[in-house]
C-alpha positions in Angstrom: 13.7 5.6 1.3 10.5 5.5 -0.8 10.6 3.6 -4.0 10.5 5.8 -7.1 10.0 5.5 -10.8 12.7 3.5 -12.6 13.4 1.2 -9.7 12.6 -2.6 -9.6 10.0 -4.0 -7.2 11.8 -5.3 -4.2 11.5 -9.0 -3.3 9.4 -9.9 -0.3 6.8 -12.5 0.5 3.1 -11.7 -0.1 0.2 -14.1 0.3 -2.7 -14.6 -2.1 -5.7 -16.9 -1.7 -5.2 -19.8 -4.1 -7.6 -22.6 -4.9 -6.2 -24.6 -2.0 -6.0 -21.8 0.5 -3.3 -19.2 1.4 -0.5 -19.3 -1.1 2.9 -17.5 -0.5 4.1 -15.6 -3.6 7.2 -13.5 -4.1 6.4 -9.9 -4.8 8.7 -9.8 -7.8 7.0 -12.9 -9.2 3.5 -11.5 -8.6 4.3 -8.1 -10.0 7.1 -8.9 -12.4 5.3 -9.8 -15.6 3.4 -7.5 -17.9 1.7 -4.3 -17.0 0.4 -4.2 -13.4 -1.5 -1.6 -11.4 -0.9 -2.1 -7.7 -2.9 -0.1 -5.2 -2.5 -0.3 -1.4 -4.8 0.7 1.4 -4.1 1.2 5.1 -6.7 -1.5 6.0 -9.3 -3.7 4.4 -12.8 -2.8 5.6 -11.8 0.7 6.7 -14.2 3.5 5.5 -12.3 5.1 2.5 -10.7 1.8 1.5 -14.1 0.0 1.3 -16.3 2.8 0.1 -14.1 4.4 -2.5 -10.7 2.8 -3.2 -11.6 -0.8 -3.8 -14.9 0.0 -5.6 -13.1 2.4 -8.0 -10.8 -0.4 -9.2 -13.6 -2.9 -9.5 -15.7 -0.4 -11.5 -12.8 0.6 -13.8 -11.4 -2.9 -14.3 -12.6 -3.1 -17.9 -11.1 0.3 -18.7 -7.8 -0.8 -17.3 -7.8 -3.9 -19.5 -8.6 -1.7 -22.5 -5.5 0.4 -21.7 -3.3 -2.8 -21.7 -3.2 -3.5 -18.0 -2.6 -7.2 -17.5 -3.6 -7.3 -13.8 -4.8 -5.1 -10.9 -3.5 -6.0 -7.5 -4.9 -4.6 -4.3 -2.7 -4.9 -1.1 -2.8 -4.1 2.6 -1.0 -5.0 5.7 -3.7 -7.5 6.7 -3.8 -11.3 6.8 -5.0 -13.1 3.6 -8.3 -14.2 5.3 -9.3 -10.6 5.8 -8.1 -9.6 2.4 -10.1 -12.4 0.8 -13.3 -11.5 2.8 -12.8 -7.9 1.7 -12.5 -8.8 -1.9 -15.6 -11.0 -1.6 -17.6 -8.3 0.2 -16.5 -5.7 -2.4 -17.4 -7.9 -5.4 -13.8 -7.7 -6.5 -12.8 -11.3 -7.0 -13.4 -11.3 -10.8 -11.8 -7.9 -11.3 -8.5 -8.1 -9.4 -6.2 -10.0 -7.1 -5.8 -9.1 -3.5 -2.5 -9.7 -1.8 -1.7 -9.7 1.9 1.5 -8.2 3.3 0.7 -9.7 6.7 4.0 -8.6 8.4 4.5 -5.4 6.4 7.8 -6.6 4.9 7.0 -5.6 1.4 5.6 -2.3 2.6 8.8 -1.6 4.5 10.9 -2.6 1.4 9.0 0.0 -0.6 9.5 2.6 2.1 5.8 3.2 2.3 5.0 2.1 5.9 3.2 4.3 8.4 2.5 4.1 12.1 -1.3 4.0 12.6 -1.0 3.1 16.3 -2.9 6.3 17.2 -5.9 4.6 15.5 -5.3 1.2 17.1 -4.1 -0.2 13.8 -0.3 -0.6 14.4 2.1 -0.5 11.5 0.4 -0.2 8.1 1.1 0.9 4.6 0.4 4.3 3.3 -2.4 4.7 0.7 -0.7 4.5 -2.7 -0.9 3.2 -6.2 1.8 2.2 -8.8 2.1 1.4 -12.4 4.6 -1.4 -12.8 5.9 -2.8 -16.1 7.7 -6.1 -16.0 8.7 -5.5 -12.4 10.0 -2.0 -12.9 8.0 0.9 -11.4 6.9 3.4 -14.0 4.9 5.7 -11.7 4.2 6.0 -8.0 1.2 7.9 -6.5 1.4 8.3 -2.7 -1.4 10.1 -0.9 -0.8 12.7 1.8 -2.3 12.0 5.2 -6.1 11.8 5.1 -6.2 12.2 1.3 -7.7 10.1 -1.4 -7.0 11.5 -4.9 -3.8 10.4 -6.6 -4.2 6.7 -5.8 -7.8 6.5 -7.0 -8.6 4.3 -10.0 -9.7 7.3 -12.0 -6.4 9.1 -11.5 -4.3 6.1 -12.2 -6.3 5.3 -15.3 -5.6 8.9 -16.6 -1.9 8.3 -16.2 -1.8 5.2 -18.5 
């Protein structure tokens, strides 16, 4: 079942890149304080994810802060080394945190997994975004197959 507004973020392990390398962090710890915007992509370095999704959040980072957002987190079912390289390549390191859901456990707990085996990508997360306040989901924006609209930085910003 897909997570919905009013529910708490489920607990699962994510990984972020800390100053000493890969750092495990509980999802409820990472997303449990303040106002957070979480966006997720099917894969780092994939066309829409790299050309539109990530750049939108980088470009709108200041506008999110002005609206009271404490942090922006970008996530994918990739390893942290790929996520870190993606953030570096996209100029995103100063604007947001990237988190790896390497085994897809958090994605499954959210009910937002998808089978991308037909594209040679295995199990991934759907393209989505959420507004989370103190660990509780306020709004969820899940894209339809092949779409990129409701999870865009511009759309999420309009919902704040």
